[in-house]
Residue frames as a rotation matrix with the C-alpha (Angstrom) as fourth column:
MET 1
-0.937 0.033 0.347 12.34
0.139 0.948 0.286 22.10
-0.319 0.317 -0.893 2.59
ASN 2
-0.495 0.821 -0.286 9.23
-0.847 -0.382 0.370 21.94
0.194 0.425 0.884 0.42
LYS 3
0.292 0.743 0.602 6.33
-0.835 0.506 -0.219 19.52
-0.467 -0.438 0.768 0.75
GLU 4
0.828 0.013 -0.561 7.56
-0.402 0.712 -0.576 17.16
0.392 0.702 0.595 -2.00
GLU 5
-0.207 -0.971 -0.120 11.02
-0.442 0.203 -0.874 16.89
0.873 -0.127 -0.471 -0.41
PHE 6
-0.436 0.114 0.893 9.45
-0.892 0.074 -0.445 16.28
-0.117 -0.991 0.070 2.98
LEU 7
0.601 0.766 0.225 7.08
-0.714 0.642 -0.279 13.59
-0.359 0.007 0.933 1.70
THR 8
0.538 -0.516 -0.666 9.94
-0.359 0.575 -0.735 11.90
0.762 0.635 0.124 -0.17
LYS 9
-0.547 -0.764 0.342 11.93
-0.599 0.072 -0.797 11.83
0.584 -0.641 -0.497 3.07
VAL 10
-0.100 0.612 0.785 8.91
-0.907 0.269 -0.325 10.41
-0.410 -0.744 0.527 4.96
LYS 11
0.826 0.472 -0.309 8.36
-0.563 0.716 -0.413 7.69
0.026 0.515 0.857 2.32
ALA 12
0.235 -0.836 -0.496 12.04
-0.331 0.411 -0.849 6.74
0.914 0.364 -0.180 2.35
ASN 13
-0.349 -0.352 0.868 12.09
-0.922 -0.036 -0.385 6.39
0.167 -0.935 -0.312 6.13
PRO 14
-0.655 0.042 -0.755 11.90
-0.117 0.981 0.156 2.71
0.747 0.191 -0.637 7.13
ARG 15
-0.737 0.385 -0.555 9.89
0.671 0.316 -0.671 3.42
-0.083 -0.867 -0.491 10.28
PRO 16
0.382 0.890 0.251 6.63
0.837 -0.448 0.315 5.26
0.393 0.090 -0.915 10.95
VAL 17
-0.738 -0.628 0.245 7.10
0.513 -0.759 -0.400 8.96
0.438 -0.170 0.883 11.66
VAL 18
0.443 0.760 -0.475 5.38
0.891 -0.431 0.140 11.28
-0.098 -0.486 -0.869 14.13
VAL 19
-0.420 -0.532 0.735 5.90
0.638 -0.750 -0.178 14.90
0.646 0.394 0.654 13.08
ASP 20
0.184 0.379 -0.907 5.64
0.897 -0.442 -0.003 17.58
-0.402 -0.813 -0.421 15.76
VAL 21
-0.136 -0.154 0.979 5.02
0.614 -0.789 -0.039 21.00
0.778 0.595 0.201 14.21
TRP 22
0.434 0.135 -0.891 5.86
0.884 -0.252 0.393 23.50
-0.172 -0.958 -0.229 16.93
ALA 23
0.348 -0.422 0.837 7.35
0.181 -0.846 -0.502 26.94
0.920 0.326 -0.217 17.64
PRO 24
-0.556 -0.691 -0.462 9.63
0.579 0.077 -0.812 28.11
0.597 -0.719 0.357 20.45
TRP 25
-0.861 0.248 0.445 7.17
-0.414 -0.850 -0.328 30.80
0.297 -0.466 0.834 21.62
CYS 26
0.004 0.941 -0.338 4.25
-0.472 0.300 0.829 28.32
0.881 0.156 0.446 21.81
ALA 27
-0.349 -0.100 0.932 3.42
-0.937 0.070 -0.343 27.51
-0.031 -0.993 -0.118 25.45
PRO 28
0.687 0.617 0.383 1.35
-0.606 0.778 -0.166 24.38
-0.400 -0.119 0.909 24.60
CYS 29
0.683 -0.520 -0.513 4.24
-0.245 0.498 -0.832 23.15
0.688 0.694 0.213 22.43
ARG 30
-0.383 -0.860 0.338 6.64
-0.603 -0.044 -0.796 23.52
0.700 -0.509 -0.502 25.35
MET 31
0.027 0.494 0.869 4.08
-0.974 0.209 -0.089 21.88
-0.226 -0.844 0.487 27.63
ILE 32
0.904 0.407 0.127 3.89
-0.367 0.895 -0.255 18.62
-0.218 0.184 0.959 25.63
ALA 33
0.394 -0.818 -0.419 7.59
-0.706 0.023 -0.708 18.48
0.589 0.575 -0.568 24.71
PRO 34
-0.455 -0.634 0.625 8.77
-0.884 0.408 -0.229 16.48
-0.109 -0.657 -0.746 27.78
ALA 35
0.193 0.604 0.773 6.02
-0.407 0.766 -0.497 13.86
-0.893 -0.219 0.394 27.41
LEU 36
0.929 0.129 -0.347 6.64
-0.369 0.230 -0.901 13.57
-0.036 0.965 0.261 23.68
GLN 37
0.048 -0.990 -0.133 10.37
-0.887 0.019 -0.462 13.18
0.460 0.140 -0.877 24.35
ARG 38
-0.371 -0.132 0.919 9.72
-0.726 0.659 -0.198 10.40
-0.579 -0.741 -0.340 26.89
LEU 39
0.590 0.684 0.428 7.43
-0.223 0.648 -0.728 8.58
-0.776 0.335 0.535 24.46
ALA 40
0.738 -0.397 -0.545 9.92
-0.608 -0.043 -0.792 8.99
0.291 0.917 -0.274 21.61
GLU 41
-0.331 -0.908 0.257 12.65
-0.930 0.268 -0.252 7.45
0.160 -0.322 -0.933 23.77
ALA 42
-0.163 0.356 0.920 10.33
-0.505 0.771 -0.388 4.58
-0.848 -0.528 0.054 24.73
HIS 43
0.788 0.526 0.322 9.65
0.035 0.483 -0.875 3.90
-0.615 0.700 0.362 21.03
THR 44
0.102 -0.843 -0.529 13.26
-0.830 -0.365 0.421 4.24
-0.548 0.396 -0.737 19.85
GLY 45
-0.853 -0.506 0.131 13.83
-0.319 0.703 0.636 2.06
-0.414 0.500 -0.760 16.81
ALA 46
-0.473 0.763 0.440 10.11
0.756 0.608 -0.242 1.56
-0.453 0.218 -0.865 16.21
VAL 47
0.657 0.672 0.341 8.87
0.752 -0.619 -0.227 5.11
0.058 0.406 -0.912 15.55
ASP 48
-0.575 -0.804 0.152 10.79
0.795 -0.593 -0.127 8.24
0.192 0.048 0.980 14.59
VAL 49
0.553 0.674 -0.490 9.71
0.743 -0.665 -0.074 11.58
-0.376 -0.323 -0.868 16.03
TRP 50
-0.438 -0.630 0.642 10.61
0.843 -0.535 0.050 14.58
0.312 0.563 0.765 13.88
LYS 51
0.130 0.429 -0.894 10.21
0.649 -0.718 -0.250 18.18
-0.750 -0.548 -0.372 14.94
ILE 52
-0.235 -0.127 0.964 9.43
0.860 -0.488 0.146 20.97
0.452 0.863 0.224 12.48
ASN 53
-0.516 0.007 -0.856 9.79
0.534 -0.779 -0.329 24.52
-0.669 -0.627 0.398 13.75
ALA 54
0.351 0.788 0.505 6.87
0.911 -0.162 -0.380 26.38
-0.218 0.594 -0.775 12.13
ASP 55
0.732 -0.146 -0.665 8.80
-0.071 -0.988 0.139 29.67
-0.678 -0.055 -0.733 12.40
GLU 56
-0.298 -0.941 -0.158 11.76
-0.399 -0.027 0.916 28.28
-0.867 0.337 -0.368 10.46
GLU 57
-0.963 0.018 0.269 9.66
0.230 0.579 0.782 26.27
-0.142 0.815 -0.561 7.95
PRO 58
-0.440 0.861 -0.256 6.45
-0.354 -0.429 -0.831 28.29
-0.825 -0.275 0.493 7.48
GLU 59
-0.218 0.341 -0.914 5.93
-0.972 0.003 0.233 27.18
0.082 0.940 0.331 3.86
LEU 60
-0.783 -0.103 -0.613 6.23
-0.132 0.991 0.002 23.50
0.608 0.083 -0.790 4.80
ALA 61
-0.856 0.509 -0.091 3.84
0.198 0.160 -0.967 23.94
-0.477 -0.846 -0.238 7.74
ARG 62
-0.227 0.791 -0.568 1.34
-0.717 -0.531 -0.452 25.64
-0.659 0.304 0.688 5.45
ALA 63
-0.355 0.022 -0.935 1.78
-0.837 0.439 0.328 22.96
0.417 0.898 -0.137 2.76
LEU 64
-0.907 0.002 -0.421 1.10
0.156 0.931 -0.331 20.25
0.391 -0.365 -0.845 5.36
GLY 65
-0.029 0.990 0.140 -2.18
0.201 -0.131 0.971 21.96
0.979 0.057 -0.195 6.25
VAL 66
-0.413 -0.177 -0.893 -1.06
0.900 0.068 -0.430 23.05
0.137 -0.982 0.132 9.71
LEU 67
0.127 0.576 0.808 -3.48
0.306 -0.797 0.520 25.70
0.944 0.181 -0.277 10.96
GLY 68
0.737 0.077 0.672 -2.54
-0.577 -0.446 0.684 25.64
0.352 -0.892 -0.284 14.64
ILE 69
-0.162 -0.837 -0.523 0.34
-0.095 0.541 -0.836 24.48
0.982 -0.086 -0.167 16.77
PRO 70
-0.617 -0.767 0.173 1.28
-0.562 0.584 0.585 22.18
-0.550 0.264 -0.792 18.19
THR 71
0.588 0.679 -0.440 0.16
-0.808 0.464 -0.363 19.84
-0.042 0.569 0.821 15.43
LEU 72
-0.402 -0.646 0.649 1.19
-0.547 0.738 0.396 16.19
-0.735 -0.196 -0.650 15.59
ILE 73
0.478 0.489 -0.730 0.96
-0.878 0.252 -0.406 14.22
-0.014 0.835 0.550 12.35
VAL 74
0.005 -0.418 0.909 1.51
-0.312 0.863 0.398 10.46
-0.950 -0.285 -0.126 12.10
TYR 75
0.270 -0.018 -0.963 2.83
-0.959 0.083 -0.271 8.97
0.085 0.996 0.005 8.85
ARG 76
0.027 -0.255 0.967 2.95
-0.233 0.939 0.254 5.24
-0.972 -0.232 -0.035 8.16
ASN 77
-0.104 -0.191 0.976 4.29
0.803 0.562 0.196 3.94
-0.586 0.804 0.095 4.84
GLY 78
-0.888 -0.397 0.232 4.54
0.458 -0.716 0.527 7.53
-0.043 0.574 0.818 3.66
GLU 79
-0.263 0.884 0.386 0.83
0.324 -0.296 0.899 8.25
0.909 0.361 -0.209 4.21
GLU 80
-0.732 0.109 0.672 -0.77
-0.597 -0.577 -0.557 10.39
0.327 -0.809 0.488 6.91
VAL 81
-0.474 0.556 -0.683 -2.79
0.412 0.826 0.386 8.16
0.779 -0.099 -0.620 9.23
SER 82
0.371 0.586 -0.720 -3.57
0.921 -0.132 0.367 10.46
0.120 -0.799 -0.589 12.15
ARG 83
-0.469 -0.462 0.753 -3.38
0.332 -0.882 -0.335 14.09
0.818 0.093 0.567 13.22
ARG 84
0.353 0.532 -0.770 -3.95
0.935 -0.162 0.316 15.96
0.044 -0.831 -0.554 16.47
VAL 85
-0.150 -0.326 0.933 -3.91
0.283 -0.919 -0.275 19.71
0.947 0.223 0.230 17.03
GLY 86
0.481 0.281 0.830 -3.29
-0.577 -0.611 0.541 21.37
0.660 -0.740 -0.132 20.36
ALA 87
-0.544 -0.668 0.507 -1.76
-0.810 0.261 -0.525 20.27
0.219 -0.697 -0.683 23.62
GLN 88
0.384 0.604 -0.699 -2.58
-0.388 0.792 0.471 16.65
0.838 0.091 0.538 24.35
PRO 89
0.585 -0.194 0.788 -2.25
-0.749 0.245 0.616 14.67
-0.312 -0.950 -0.002 27.57
GLU 90
-0.448 -0.893 0.041 0.46
-0.822 0.430 0.374 12.04
-0.352 0.134 -0.926 27.58
GLY 91
-0.264 0.435 0.861 -2.12
0.096 0.900 -0.425 9.27
-0.960 -0.029 -0.279 27.10
HIS 92
0.808 0.578 -0.110 -3.28
-0.009 -0.174 -0.985 10.86
-0.589 0.797 -0.135 23.84
LEU 93
0.270 -0.806 -0.527 0.30
-0.953 -0.300 -0.030 11.27
-0.134 0.511 -0.849 22.69
ALA 94
-0.576 -0.439 0.690 0.83
-0.425 0.881 0.207 7.57
-0.699 -0.174 -0.694 23.39
GLU 95
0.347 0.783 0.516 -2.21
0.224 0.465 -0.856 6.82
-0.911 0.413 -0.014 21.19
LEU 96
0.752 -0.123 -0.647 -0.52
-0.606 -0.513 -0.607 8.71
-0.258 0.849 -0.461 18.37
LEU 97
-0.342 -0.936 -0.079 2.57
-0.921 0.318 0.223 6.58
-0.184 0.149 -0.972 18.64
ASP 98
-0.364 0.328 0.872 0.33
0.009 0.937 -0.349 3.50
-0.931 -0.119 -0.344 18.73
ALA 99
0.727 0.664 -0.175 -1.34
-0.117 -0.131 -0.984 4.77
-0.676 0.737 -0.018 15.54
ALA 100
0.197 -0.753 -0.628 2.08
-0.972 -0.234 -0.024 4.86
-0.128 0.615 -0.778 13.95
HIS 101
-0.765 -0.464 0.447 2.30
-0.469 0.876 0.108 1.11
-0.442 -0.127 -0.888 14.70
GLY 102
-0.791 0.507 -0.343 -1.08
-0.134 0.403 0.905 0.53
0.597 0.762 -0.251 13.11
VAL 103
-0.529 0.652 -0.543 -3.28
0.839 0.307 -0.449 0.61
-0.126 -0.693 -0.709 16.20
PRO 104
-0.141 0.495 0.857 -6.10
0.511 -0.705 0.491 3.03
0.848 0.507 -0.153 15.34
PRO 105
-0.935 -0.180 0.305 -6.52
-0.131 -0.625 -0.769 5.93
0.329 -0.759 0.561 17.74
LYS 106
-0.562 0.769 -0.306 -9.44
0.785 0.379 -0.490 5.66
-0.260 -0.515 -0.817 20.12
ALA 107
-0.070 0.644 0.762 -12.50
0.603 -0.581 0.547 7.70
0.795 0.498 -0.348 19.24
MET 108
-0.834 -0.138 0.534 -12.98
-0.257 -0.760 -0.597 10.82
0.488 -0.635 0.599 21.27
SER 109
-0.646 0.642 -0.414 -15.36
0.762 0.512 -0.396 10.10
-0.042 -0.571 -0.820 24.07
ALA 110
0.034 0.762 0.647 -18.63
0.518 -0.567 0.640 11.95
0.855 0.313 -0.414 24.02
THR 111
-0.623 -0.166 0.765 -19.11
-0.430 -0.744 -0.512 14.78
0.653 -0.648 0.392 26.45
ALA 112
-0.836 0.287 -0.468 -20.45
0.531 0.642 -0.554 13.41
0.142 -0.711 -0.688 29.73
PRO 113
0.058 0.967 0.246 -24.11
0.738 -0.207 0.642 14.26
0.672 0.145 -0.726 30.48
LEU 114
0.498 0.104 -0.861 -23.22
0.788 -0.468 0.400 16.20
-0.361 -0.878 -0.315 33.64
GLU 115
-0.560 -0.773 -0.300 -20.64
0.513 -0.607 0.606 18.23
-0.650 0.186 0.737 31.74
ARG 116
-0.620 0.428 0.658 -23.22
0.608 -0.268 0.747 19.00
0.496 0.863 -0.094 29.02
ILE 117
0.450 0.861 -0.236 -25.70
0.802 -0.273 0.531 20.20
0.393 -0.428 -0.814 31.66
LEU 118
0.207 -0.462 -0.862 -23.06
0.693 -0.554 0.462 22.35
-0.691 -0.693 0.206 33.37
ARG 119
-0.819 -0.543 0.183 -21.99
0.496 -0.511 0.703 23.94
-0.288 0.667 0.688 30.08
LEU 120
-0.288 0.800 0.526 -25.58
0.651 -0.240 0.720 24.64
0.702 0.550 -0.452 29.08
GLY 121
0.569 0.509 -0.645 -26.26
0.821 -0.316 0.475 26.12
0.038 -0.800 -0.598 32.53
VAL 122
-0.193 -0.728 -0.658 -23.19
0.595 -0.620 0.512 28.34
-0.780 -0.293 0.553 32.48
GLY 123
-0.836 -0.074 0.544 -24.09
0.528 -0.377 0.761 29.45
0.148 0.923 0.354 28.95
ALA 124
0.140 0.973 0.183 -27.61
0.745 -0.225 0.628 30.34
0.652 0.049 -0.756 30.06
VAL 125
0.474 -0.030 -0.880 -26.32
0.765 -0.481 0.429 32.28
-0.436 -0.876 -0.205 33.08
LEU 126
-0.610 -0.766 -0.202 -23.86
0.524 -0.582 0.623 34.22
-0.595 0.274 0.756 30.91
ALA 127
-0.628 0.460 0.628 -26.59
0.559 -0.295 0.775 35.01
0.541 0.838 -0.072 28.39
GLY 128
0.423 0.852 -0.310 -28.90
0.815 -0.208 0.540 36.10
0.396 -0.481 -0.782 31.23
LEU 129
0.231 -0.440 -0.868 -26.22
0.672 -0.573 0.469 38.45
-0.703 -0.692 0.164 32.54
GLY 130
0.784 0.165 -0.599 -26.05
-0.226 -0.823 -0.522 40.17
-0.578 0.544 -0.608 29.18
PHE 131
-0.321 -0.924 -0.208 -23.13
-0.696 0.080 0.714 38.25
-0.643 0.374 -0.669 27.71
ALA 132
0.643 0.766 0.024 -25.15
-0.533 0.470 -0.703 36.69
-0.550 0.439 0.710 24.90
LEU 133
0.532 -0.478 -0.698 -22.24
-0.664 0.276 -0.695 35.79
0.525 0.834 -0.171 22.60
ALA 134
-0.578 -0.774 0.258 -20.14
-0.756 0.389 -0.526 34.27
0.307 -0.500 -0.810 25.38
GLY 135
-0.202 0.602 0.773 -23.18
-0.653 0.505 -0.564 32.39
-0.730 -0.619 0.291 26.67
ALA 136
0.780 0.507 -0.368 -23.96
-0.594 0.413 -0.691 31.05
-0.198 0.757 0.623 23.21
LEU 137
0.117 -0.826 -0.551 -20.37
-0.719 0.312 -0.621 29.88
0.685 0.469 -0.558 22.71
VAL 138
-0.701 -0.348 0.623 -20.26
-0.704 0.475 -0.527 28.10
-0.113 -0.808 -0.578 26.07
ALA 139
0.170 0.856 0.489 -23.64
-0.572 0.490 -0.658 26.47
-0.803 -0.168 0.572 25.44
PHE 140
0.702 0.047 -0.711 -22.57
-0.687 0.308 -0.658 25.42
0.188 0.950 0.248 21.95
GLY 141
-0.384 -0.922 -0.048 -19.56
-0.832 0.368 -0.416 23.72
0.401 -0.119 -0.908 23.53
ALA 142
-0.417 0.309 0.855 -22.02
-0.593 0.619 -0.514 21.37
-0.688 -0.722 -0.075 25.21
VAL 143
0.409 0.768 0.493 -23.73
-0.049 0.558 -0.828 20.24
-0.911 0.315 0.266 22.01
TYR 144
0.138 -0.341 -0.930 -21.41
-0.901 -0.432 0.024 20.88
-0.410 0.835 -0.367 19.03
ASP 145
-0.834 -0.542 0.107 -20.53
-0.462 0.790 0.402 17.19
-0.302 0.286 -0.909 18.64
ARG 146
-0.486 0.744 0.459 -24.23
0.577 0.668 -0.470 16.39
-0.656 0.037 -0.754 18.18
CYS 147
0.117 0.515 -0.849 -25.01
-0.265 -0.808 -0.527 19.35
-0.957 0.287 0.042 15.93
PRO 148
0.338 0.045 0.940 -25.78
0.727 0.622 -0.291 18.18
-0.598 0.782 0.177 12.38
ILE 149
0.994 -0.006 0.111 -25.11
0.065 -0.779 -0.623 21.64
0.091 0.626 -0.774 10.95
TRP 150
0.456 -0.882 0.118 -21.66
-0.755 -0.313 0.576 21.73
-0.471 -0.351 -0.809 12.56
ASN 151
-0.041 -0.470 0.882 -20.87
0.041 0.881 0.472 18.19
-0.998 0.056 -0.017 11.38
ALA 152
0.621 0.298 0.725 -21.97
0.715 0.162 -0.680 19.14
-0.320 0.941 -0.113 7.85
LEU 153
0.981 -0.192 0.005 -20.00
-0.177 -0.914 -0.365 22.39
0.075 0.358 -0.931 7.72
VAL 154
0.448 -0.872 0.198 -16.65
-0.404 0.000 0.915 21.19
-0.797 -0.490 -0.352 9.09
PRO 155
0.005 -0.499 0.867 -15.83
0.633 0.672 0.383 18.94
-0.774 0.547 0.319 6.09
ARG 156
0.682 0.319 0.658 -16.96
0.725 -0.408 -0.554 21.61
0.092 0.855 -0.510 3.62
VAL 157
0.913 -0.402 -0.074 -14.77
-0.366 -0.885 0.288 24.28
-0.182 -0.235 -0.955 5.21
GLY 158
0.167 -0.884 0.436 -11.83
-0.092 0.427 0.900 21.86
-0.982 -0.190 -0.010 5.10
GLU 159
0.180 -0.040 0.983 -12.45
0.893 0.425 -0.146 21.21
-0.412 0.904 0.112 1.41
LEU 160
0.931 0.210 0.299 -12.66
0.320 -0.864 -0.389 24.95
0.176 0.458 -0.871 0.72
LEU 161
0.672 -0.741 -0.001 -9.31
-0.551 -0.501 0.667 25.38
-0.494 -0.447 -0.745 2.44
GLY 162
0.327 -0.534 -0.780 -7.87
-0.851 0.193 -0.489 22.86
0.412 0.823 -0.391 -0.02
GLY 163
-0.465 -0.513 0.722 -7.58
-0.807 0.580 -0.109 19.90
-0.363 -0.633 -0.684 2.30
LYS 164
-0.638 0.241 -0.732 -8.46
-0.271 0.819 0.506 16.28
0.721 0.521 -0.457 1.86
LYS 165
0.418 0.857 0.300 -11.33
-0.695 0.090 0.713 14.53
0.585 -0.507 0.634 3.62
THR 166
-0.749 -0.561 -0.352 -10.56
-0.172 0.678 -0.715 12.55
0.640 -0.474 -0.604 6.73
ARG 167
0.182 0.827 -0.533 -12.74
0.423 0.424 0.801 10.79
0.888 -0.371 -0.273 9.27
LEU 168
-0.166 -0.114 0.979 -13.41
-0.765 -0.612 -0.201 12.54
0.622 -0.783 0.014 12.54
PRO 169
-0.973 -0.212 -0.086 -13.36
-0.107 0.754 -0.648 10.34
0.202 -0.622 -0.757 15.64
SER 170
-0.533 0.833 0.146 -17.04
-0.398 -0.095 -0.913 11.16
-0.746 -0.545 0.382 16.15
GLY 171
-0.147 0.456 0.878 -17.88
0.622 0.733 -0.276 9.56
-0.769 0.505 -0.392 12.81
GLY 172
0.844 0.409 -0.347 -18.05
0.034 -0.686 -0.727 12.76
-0.535 0.601 -0.593 10.76
GLU 173
0.356 -0.756 0.549 -15.49
0.921 0.187 -0.341 13.95
0.155 0.627 0.764 8.27
SER 174
0.611 -0.252 -0.751 -13.03
0.129 -0.903 0.409 16.78
-0.781 -0.346 -0.519 8.44
GLY 175
0.893 -0.352 0.279 -11.09
0.257 -0.110 -0.960 18.44
0.368 0.930 -0.008 5.70
ARG 176
0.552 -0.788 -0.272 -7.35
0.144 -0.231 0.962 18.74
-0.821 -0.570 -0.013 6.01
């Protein structure tokens, strides 16, 4: 199936659609599958959950801008309204199904101050032990959401990859 056929099918569907792009070898995909199945059953008749195997439909996954799996994409009235990449707790999956109903997903909460301090400390210890790159990455994990350079680069990289602009929960934009 190509992207145009897929989007035509999504637009023709009378209900909102949550698309799960997954692969059988993907451990995070298998991890969220039971929760997603429970939520799909709870929303039967209100939201359709479709699964796309990225191994069987690689061109479609690429055309939809899927860069990692699992990717969950919410379509309402034929338009993408939300997207999440990676394994999500059941509460976040429920937010996706709510987004399909028109309830906007909650913004990601900021990193807690104690967690920021711990990450910065661990990063400093790693750097002090001679693991400069690992230390820098861990420390950056404490502050990336507040980094203006990061928030400026993410949308540009998305645009370069041929995606459209979308709002990040933190208020920035991301290209998809």
